C-alpha positions as CSV (number, residue, x, y, z in Angstrom):
1,M,24.5,0.5,-84.5
2,A,21.9,3.1,-83.5
3,N,20.3,5.8,-85.6
4,F,19.9,9.2,-84.0
5,K,16.2,8.6,-83.5
6,D,17.0,5.5,-81.4
7,I,19.2,7.4,-78.9
8,V,17.5,8.5,-75.7
9,G,18.4,12.0,-74.6
10,Q,21.4,14.0,-75.8
11,N,19.1,16.1,-78.0
12,Q,21.5,19.0,-78.3
13,I,24.3,16.9,-79.7
14,K,21.9,15.0,-82.0
15,K,20.5,18.3,-83.3
16,H,24.0,19.7,-83.9
17,F,25.1,16.7,-85.9
18,Q,21.8,16.4,-87.9
19,E,21.8,20.2,-88.7
20,S,25.5,20.1,-89.7
21,I,24.8,17.1,-92.0
22,K,21.9,18.8,-93.7
23,K,23.8,22.1,-94.1
24,R,27.0,20.3,-95.1
25,S,28.8,22.3,-92.4
26,L,30.5,19.4,-90.5
27,S,33.8,19.9,-88.7
28,H,36.5,17.4,-89.6
29,S,37.3,16.8,-85.9
30,Y,35.0,16.4,-82.9
31,I,35.5,15.6,-79.2
32,I,32.5,13.8,-77.6
33,N,33.1,14.2,-73.9
34,G,31.2,12.3,-71.2
35,E,31.4,9.4,-68.8
36,A,31.2,5.8,-69.9
37,G,27.6,4.9,-70.7
38,S,26.5,8.4,-71.4
39,G,26.0,7.7,-75.1
40,R,29.3,8.7,-76.7
41,H,29.7,5.5,-78.7
42,L,26.0,5.6,-79.9
43,L,26.4,9.2,-81.0
44,S,29.6,8.6,-83.0
45,S,28.0,5.4,-84.5
46,A,24.8,7.3,-85.5
47,L,26.9,10.1,-87.1
48,A,29.0,7.6,-89.0
49,K,26.0,5.7,-90.2
50,S,24.1,8.8,-91.3
51,L,27.2,10.2,-93.2
52,L,27.6,7.0,-95.1
53,C,23.9,6.3,-95.7
54,E,22.9,6.1,-99.4
55,N,19.3,7.2,-98.7
56,R,19.6,9.7,-95.8
57,T,16.3,11.1,-94.4
58,K,15.3,14.7,-94.5
59,Q,16.0,14.9,-90.8
60,G,19.6,13.9,-91.4
61,D,19.3,10.4,-90.1
62,A,20.3,7.1,-91.7
63,C,17.7,5.1,-93.5
64,G,18.8,1.8,-91.9
65,T,18.1,-0.3,-94.9
66,C,20.6,0.6,-97.7
67,K,23.8,-1.5,-98.3
68,S,25.9,1.0,-96.4
69,C,23.6,1.0,-93.3
70,I,23.7,-2.8,-93.3
71,Q,27.5,-2.8,-93.5
72,V,27.6,-0.3,-90.6
73,D,25.3,-2.3,-88.5
74,S,27.3,-5.5,-89.1
75,G,30.6,-3.7,-88.3
76,S,32.0,-4.3,-91.7
77,H,31.9,-0.9,-93.4
78,P,35.3,-0.3,-95.0
79,D,35.2,3.5,-94.4
80,I,34.8,3.4,-90.6
81,H,38.0,2.8,-88.6
82,F,38.1,2.2,-84.9
83,I,41.5,2.9,-83.4
84,T,42.6,0.1,-81.1
85,H,45.4,-0.3,-78.7
86,E,46.9,-3.2,-76.7
87,K,48.6,-1.3,-74.0
88,L,47.1,0.8,-71.2
89,S,47.7,4.0,-73.3
90,I,47.3,4.8,-76.9
91,G,50.8,5.3,-78.3
92,I,52.3,7.1,-81.2
93,D,52.6,3.9,-83.2
94,D,48.9,3.2,-82.8
95,I,48.0,6.6,-84.2
96,R,50.5,6.4,-87.0
97,S,49.7,2.9,-88.2
98,Q,45.9,3.1,-87.9
99,L,45.2,6.7,-88.7
100,I,48.0,8.9,-90.1
101,N,49.3,6.3,-92.6
102,D,45.8,5.4,-93.7
103,I,44.0,8.7,-93.9
104,A,45.6,9.7,-97.2
105,I,43.9,6.8,-98.9
106,K,40.5,7.9,-100.3
107,P,37.2,6.3,-99.1
108,Y,36.5,2.9,-100.4
109,S,32.8,3.3,-101.1
110,G,31.4,6.3,-99.3
111,Q,31.8,10.0,-99.4
112,Y,33.5,10.1,-96.0
113,K,36.2,8.2,-94.2
114,I,35.6,8.2,-90.4
115,Y,38.0,7.5,-87.6
116,V,36.8,6.8,-84.1
117,I,39.3,7.1,-81.2
118,A,37.6,5.6,-78.1
119,E,39.2,6.5,-74.8
120,A,41.0,9.3,-76.5
121,N,42.1,10.7,-73.1
122,K,44.5,7.7,-73.0
123,M,46.6,9.0,-75.9
124,T,50.1,9.8,-74.9
125,E,51.4,13.3,-75.4
126,Q,53.5,12.0,-78.3
127,A,50.5,10.4,-79.9
128,Q,48.5,13.6,-79.6
129,N,51.3,15.7,-81.1
130,A,51.5,13.2,-84.0
131,L,47.7,13.5,-84.5
132,L,47.8,17.3,-84.4
133,K,49.0,17.9,-88.0
134,T,46.3,15.6,-89.4
135,I,43.7,17.5,-87.4
136,E,45.1,20.8,-88.6
137,E,45.1,19.7,-92.3
138,P,42.7,16.8,-92.8
139,P,41.7,15.5,-96.2
140,E,38.3,16.8,-97.3
141,Y,36.6,13.4,-96.8
142,A,38.0,12.7,-93.3
143,I,36.1,12.9,-90.0
144,I,37.9,12.2,-86.7
145,L,35.9,11.5,-83.6
146,L,37.7,11.6,-80.2
147,L,35.6,10.0,-77.5
148,T,36.7,10.8,-74.0
149,E,35.7,10.7,-70.3
150,N,37.9,13.6,-69.5
151,A,38.6,16.2,-72.3
152,Q,41.0,18.0,-69.9
153,N,43.5,15.1,-70.5
154,L,43.8,16.2,-74.1
155,L,46.4,18.8,-75.1
156,P,45.1,22.4,-75.6
157,T,46.4,22.3,-79.1
158,I,44.1,19.3,-79.8
159,T,41.0,20.7,-78.1
160,S,41.3,24.1,-79.7
161,R,41.1,22.5,-83.2
162,C,38.1,20.3,-82.4
163,I,34.5,21.0,-81.7
164,T,33.8,19.7,-78.2
165,L,30.3,18.3,-77.4
166,N,29.5,17.3,-73.8
167,T,27.0,14.6,-73.1
168,E,24.4,15.5,-70.5
169,P,22.8,13.4,-67.7
170,L,19.2,12.3,-68.4
171,G,16.3,12.8,-66.0
172,Q,15.2,9.8,-64.0
173,E,11.7,9.8,-65.6
174,A,13.1,9.6,-69.1
175,I,15.4,6.7,-68.1
176,V,12.6,4.8,-66.4
177,E,10.4,5.2,-69.4
178,Y,13.1,3.9,-71.7
179,L,13.8,0.9,-69.6
180,V,10.2,0.0,-69.3
181,K,9.3,0.6,-72.9
182,N,12.4,-0.7,-74.7
183,L,13.6,-3.4,-72.3
184,Q,10.2,-4.4,-70.9
185,M,11.5,-3.9,-67.4
186,E,9.3,-3.9,-64.3
187,P,8.7,-0.2,-63.2
188,E,10.0,-0.7,-59.7
189,R,13.2,-2.3,-60.9
190,A,13.6,0.5,-63.5
191,K,13.2,3.1,-60.8
192,I,16.0,1.6,-58.8
193,A,18.2,1.5,-61.8
194,A,17.4,5.0,-62.8
195,G,18.1,6.3,-59.3
196,F,21.3,4.3,-59.2
197,C,22.8,5.5,-62.5
198,Q,22.6,9.3,-61.8
199,G,21.5,10.2,-65.3
200,N,23.6,7.7,-67.2
201,V,21.3,5.5,-69.3
202,G,24.1,3.1,-70.3
203,K,24.9,2.5,-66.7
204,A,21.2,2.0,-65.9
205,I,20.8,-0.6,-68.7
206,H,23.9,-2.5,-67.6
207,F,23.0,-2.4,-64.0
208,A,19.3,-3.3,-64.4
209,S,20.0,-6.0,-67.0
210,S,22.7,-7.7,-64.8
211,E,22.0,-11.1,-63.6
212,D,23.5,-10.1,-60.3
213,F,21.2,-7.2,-59.8
214,Q,18.7,-8.8,-57.4
215,E,21.5,-10.6,-55.5
216,M,23.5,-7.3,-55.1
217,K,20.4,-5.4,-54.0
218,Q,19.4,-8.1,-51.4
219,D,22.9,-8.4,-50.0
220,T,23.1,-4.6,-49.6
221,L,19.7,-4.4,-48.0
222,Q,20.4,-7.2,-45.6
223,L,23.6,-5.6,-44.5
224,L,22.1,-2.1,-44.0
225,K,19.0,-3.4,-42.1
226,K,21.1,-5.5,-39.7
227,I,24.2,-3.3,-39.2
228,D,22.9,-1.6,-36.1
229,D,22.5,-4.9,-34.3
230,I,25.6,-6.8,-35.2
231,D,29.0,-6.8,-33.5
232,I,32.4,-5.8,-34.8
233,S,33.5,-9.4,-35.5
234,L,30.6,-10.0,-37.8
235,I,31.3,-6.7,-39.6
236,M,34.8,-7.8,-40.2
237,A,33.5,-11.1,-41.7
238,M,31.3,-9.0,-44.0
239,I,34.3,-7.0,-45.1
240,K,36.1,-10.2,-46.0
241,E,33.0,-11.2,-48.0
242,L,32.9,-7.9,-49.8
243,S,36.6,-8.1,-50.6
244,L,35.8,-11.1,-52.8
245,R,33.6,-8.7,-54.9
246,K,36.1,-5.8,-55.3
247,G,35.2,-5.5,-59.0
248,K,31.6,-4.6,-58.1
249,I,32.2,-2.6,-54.9
250,N,31.2,0.7,-56.5
251,E,27.8,-0.8,-57.4
252,Y,27.3,-1.9,-53.8
253,L,28.3,1.6,-52.6
254,D,25.8,3.2,-55.0
255,L,23.1,0.9,-53.7
256,M,24.0,2.0,-50.1
257,L,23.9,5.6,-51.2
258,L,20.4,5.2,-52.6
259,W,19.2,3.6,-49.3
260,Y,20.4,6.5,-47.1
261,R,19.1,9.0,-49.6
262,D,15.7,7.3,-49.1
263,V,16.1,7.5,-45.3
264,L,16.9,11.2,-45.6
265,M,14.0,11.9,-48.0
266,F,11.5,10.0,-45.8
267,K,12.8,11.9,-42.7
268,V,12.1,15.2,-44.5
269,T,8.8,14.3,-46.2
270,K,7.3,11.3,-44.5
271,D,6.1,10.3,-48.0
272,A,6.7,6.6,-48.9
273,N,5.7,7.2,-52.5
274,I,8.9,9.0,-53.4
275,L,11.1,6.2,-52.1
276,L,13.2,4.1,-54.5
277,Y,13.2,1.2,-52.1
278,R,9.5,1.5,-51.6
279,E,9.0,-2.1,-50.6
280,E,11.4,-1.4,-47.6
281,Y,9.2,1.3,-46.2
282,K,9.1,-0.1,-42.7
283,A,12.9,-0.5,-42.4
284,I,13.5,3.0,-43.9
285,S,10.9,4.5,-41.6
286,Q,12.6,3.0,-38.6
287,Q,16.1,4.2,-39.8
288,A,14.7,7.7,-40.2
289,S,13.3,7.7,-36.7
290,I,16.5,6.7,-34.9
291,R,18.9,8.8,-36.9
292,N,19.1,12.6,-37.0
293,Y,19.9,14.6,-40.1
294,E,23.5,15.0,-39.1
295,D,23.9,11.2,-38.8
296,I,22.4,10.5,-42.2
297,E,24.5,13.2,-44.0
298,K,27.6,11.9,-42.2
299,I,26.9,8.4,-43.6
300,I,26.3,9.7,-47.1
301,K,29.6,11.6,-47.0
302,A,31.3,8.5,-45.7
303,I,30.1,6.5,-48.7
304,D,31.4,9.2,-51.1
305,K,34.7,9.2,-49.2
306,A,35.0,5.4,-49.5
307,K,34.6,5.7,-53.3
308,I,37.4,8.3,-53.4
309,R,39.7,6.2,-51.2
310,L,39.1,3.1,-53.3
311,N,39.8,5.0,-56.5
312,A,43.0,6.3,-55.0
313,N,44.0,2.6,-54.3
314,V,43.7,2.9,-50.5
315,N,43.7,-0.6,-48.9
316,F,40.3,-2.1,-49.6
317,E,39.7,-3.6,-46.2
318,T,40.6,-0.4,-44.4
319,A,38.4,1.8,-46.6
320,I,35.4,-0.5,-46.2
321,E,36.0,-1.0,-42.4
322,L,36.0,2.8,-41.9
323,L,32.7,3.1,-43.9
324,L,30.9,0.3,-42.0
325,L,32.0,1.6,-38.6
326,T,30.8,5.1,-39.5
327,I,27.4,3.6,-40.4
328,K,27.3,1.6,-37.3
329,E,28.2,4.5,-35.0
């Protein structure tokens, strides 16, 4: 598990936790709100590790070498509890059995006992109401961390009794630097990943480290470079091919979005150096020359609309067909 110093970005949240640790002014309940991959789990892990560390640094970070830190890193510390659930939602029985019935027992070895509820927005209303009394009157040693993608799904009675910390997107340059320095990634590949992830470093790491990265990128580029010259029957065949990859369609759509943003940027600036797909300069230049601003913006909106339709469980083939026909038109 990471230390605070190992987490890229999220400086405000790290500073809040570290200052609170040094001043002994920690809240008993926190909501860490942000999309998947934004650092919520790393921040909660770093906080837990620092709180339980036997030789904490002056900066409020874990030493990384004491018995407690080693236990935390191995996932075996007895005073950290991750609330799990087998169903789609986190039910009242999950909260009672894993948190409420356990929290009265004092810490086994540390000063604190820490409970992490990942996907806290999936708690049922009954589960949240059951948790409420514990949040209102927690034992002195208890810290409850609610990690959520959408804090609005939590009851106002819960959010009003917790400190909410919102993760922030990172700048592309910071993500590129992290990928190149820490993952020894080629700069061009890192730039594509950083542009793709929209400020989410976890998403960038997953995307750029994926074995399918180059294949997905090449498939997308081949489609977009040929789409103006192919007939409807071939487009339908492509839709069938994409339907086999439904689980990754959002990644394909994001790669398409980056392509047309490049086309738009080149049309505006004529500067190839700012392109993410710099190696496709000729194709992007050609696209920019044959499409007007309204066409490009219409395509970008169509890609966003396709995402919305797919998230709303609109028929996959219909959503993709509408998108590809819009691009071709």
